[in-house]
C-alpha positions as CSV (number, residue, x, y, z in Angstrom):
1,M,4.4,13.9,51.5
2,S,5.1,15.8,54.7
3,N,3.7,19.1,55.8
4,Y,7.1,20.5,56.6
5,V,8.4,23.2,54.2
6,V,11.6,25.0,53.6
7,Y,11.5,28.6,52.2
8,L,13.8,29.6,49.3
9,K,14.4,33.0,47.7
10,V,14.2,32.5,43.9
11,K,13.6,34.9,41.1
12,P,10.0,36.0,40.9
13,F,9.4,34.4,37.4
14,I,10.8,31.1,38.7
15,Q,8.5,31.3,41.7
16,Q,5.5,31.8,39.4
17,W,6.7,28.9,37.2
18,L,7.1,26.7,40.3
19,N,3.6,27.5,41.7
20,H,2.0,26.9,38.3
21,H,3.5,23.5,37.8
22,Y,4.0,22.2,41.3
23,G,1.4,24.0,43.4
24,N,1.7,26.1,46.6
25,P,3.5,24.9,48.6
26,V,5.7,23.5,45.9
27,T,5.5,19.7,45.9
28,F,8.1,18.1,43.5
29,P,7.4,14.7,41.9
30,V,8.7,11.6,43.7
31,G,12.1,10.7,42.3
32,S,12.8,14.3,41.0
33,A,16.2,15.8,41.0
34,E,14.9,18.5,43.3
35,N,13.6,16.0,45.9
36,S,16.9,14.1,45.7
37,T,18.9,17.3,46.3
38,I,16.7,18.3,49.3
39,R,16.9,14.8,50.9
40,R,20.7,14.7,50.4
41,F,21.3,17.9,52.3
42,L,18.6,17.7,55.0
43,A,20.0,18.1,58.5
44,K,18.8,18.4,62.0
45,Q,18.0,22.0,63.1
46,P,21.1,23.4,64.8
47,H,20.5,24.5,68.4
48,D,21.7,28.0,67.8
49,T,19.2,28.7,64.9
50,R,15.5,29.5,65.0
51,P,12.9,27.8,62.6
52,D,12.4,29.6,59.3
53,F,8.9,30.9,58.8
54,G,9.6,32.4,55.4
55,E,9.0,35.9,54.0
56,K,6.6,37.2,51.4
57,E,9.0,36.9,48.4
58,E,10.1,33.4,49.3
59,V,8.6,30.2,47.9
60,A,7.6,27.3,50.2
61,I,9.0,24.0,49.2
62,R,7.5,20.8,50.7
63,I,10.2,18.5,52.2
64,P,9.8,15.0,50.9
65,D,9.3,12.1,53.3
66,S,12.3,9.7,53.8
67,K,12.8,6.6,55.8
68,A,16.5,7.4,56.2
69,K,15.8,11.0,57.3
70,P,12.4,11.4,59.0
71,V,11.2,14.9,58.4
72,V,10.3,15.4,62.0
73,T,14.0,15.3,62.9
74,Y,15.6,16.3,59.6
75,N,14.0,19.5,58.4
76,Y,16.8,22.0,58.0
77,L,18.7,23.2,55.0
78,G,21.7,25.4,55.6
79,P,22.6,28.3,53.3
80,H,24.8,26.3,50.9
81,A,22.2,23.4,50.8
82,R,19.5,26.0,49.9
83,A,21.8,27.3,47.1
84,A,22.2,23.8,45.8
85,V,18.4,23.3,45.7
86,I,17.9,26.6,43.9
87,E,20.5,25.6,41.4
88,T,18.7,22.4,40.7
89,I,15.4,24.2,40.3
90,E,17.0,26.7,37.9
91,D,18.5,23.9,35.9
92,T,15.1,22.3,35.4
93,F,13.6,25.7,34.4
94,R,16.4,26.2,31.8
95,L,15.8,22.7,30.4
96,Q,12.1,23.4,29.9
97,L,12.8,26.8,28.5
98,W,15.3,25.4,26.0
99,K,13.2,22.5,25.0
100,D,10.1,24.5,24.4
101,L,11.5,27.6,22.8
102,N,14.1,25.9,20.6
103,D,11.3,24.7,18.4
104,L,9.1,27.8,18.7
105,H,11.7,30.4,17.6
106,D,11.5,29.3,14.0
107,S,7.7,29.3,13.8
108,G,7.4,32.4,11.8
109,C,6.7,34.8,14.7
110,S,9.2,36.9,16.6
111,I,11.1,35.4,19.5
112,L,9.4,37.8,21.9
113,K,5.9,36.7,20.9
114,A,7.0,33.1,21.3
115,V,8.4,33.9,24.7
116,R,5.2,35.7,25.7
117,A,3.1,32.7,24.7
118,W,5.5,30.4,26.6
119,C,5.1,32.6,29.7
120,E,1.3,32.4,29.4
121,N,1.4,28.6,29.1
122,N,3.7,28.3,32.2
123,G,2.0,30.7,34.6
124,I,4.6,33.4,34.3
125,S,3.6,37.1,34.1
126,V,4.5,38.6,30.6
127,D,6.2,41.4,32.6
128,Y,9.2,39.0,32.5
129,D,9.2,38.5,28.8
130,Y,12.4,40.3,28.0
131,T,14.2,38.7,30.9
132,I,13.2,35.2,29.7
133,K,13.9,36.1,26.1
134,M,17.5,37.3,27.0
135,R,18.1,34.1,29.0
136,Y,17.1,32.0,26.0
137,Q,19.2,34.0,23.6
138,R,22.3,33.9,25.9
139,M,22.0,30.1,26.0
140,R,21.6,29.8,22.3
141,N,24.5,32.2,21.6
142,A,26.8,30.4,24.0
143,Y,26.3,27.2,22.0
144,L,26.7,29.1,18.6
145,K,29.9,30.7,19.9
146,S,31.4,27.2,20.4
147,G,30.3,26.2,16.9
148,V,27.3,24.1,18.1
149,D,24.1,24.9,16.2
150,L,21.2,23.3,18.0
151,R,18.5,25.3,16.2
152,N,15.8,23.3,14.4
153,Y,15.9,24.2,10.7
154,S,13.2,21.8,9.5
155,R,9.6,21.5,10.4
156,N,8.3,18.2,11.6
157,H,5.4,17.1,9.4
158,D,3.4,14.0,9.9
159,E,3.7,11.7,7.0
160,K,0.5,10.1,6.0
């Protein structure tokens, strides 16, 4: 993995989640959707722009090595490319949120307590508990509005 990074402005709880799972600077797994998106949109630094050194609220994302696009030459993501990478990151976050909370919400505790536990397990400050709870509920309600009920009504028990 290269030592070149690109800085992205993401929501604070997503930055915490990224740093918890992928380190700082964020290093995505080989073959991940995030690395594929980064490699796809890497370009040469335009002559009229200066290198980005990031700001405090931005997260550093390590640029993956590529034979087709050596990171020494291709280390720039334009504004739309950055937006595409952020969208891919947020999709992965939503997938994990849905997968983990869809089984937890019917565990006998309140959704908020389940969300707080989820935040603790994923390196996210519980200050964002209501934000994440509302994200989960909006996803669930969007499916329910379309007549698709993905809630788990039965508990999984090991049969012995």
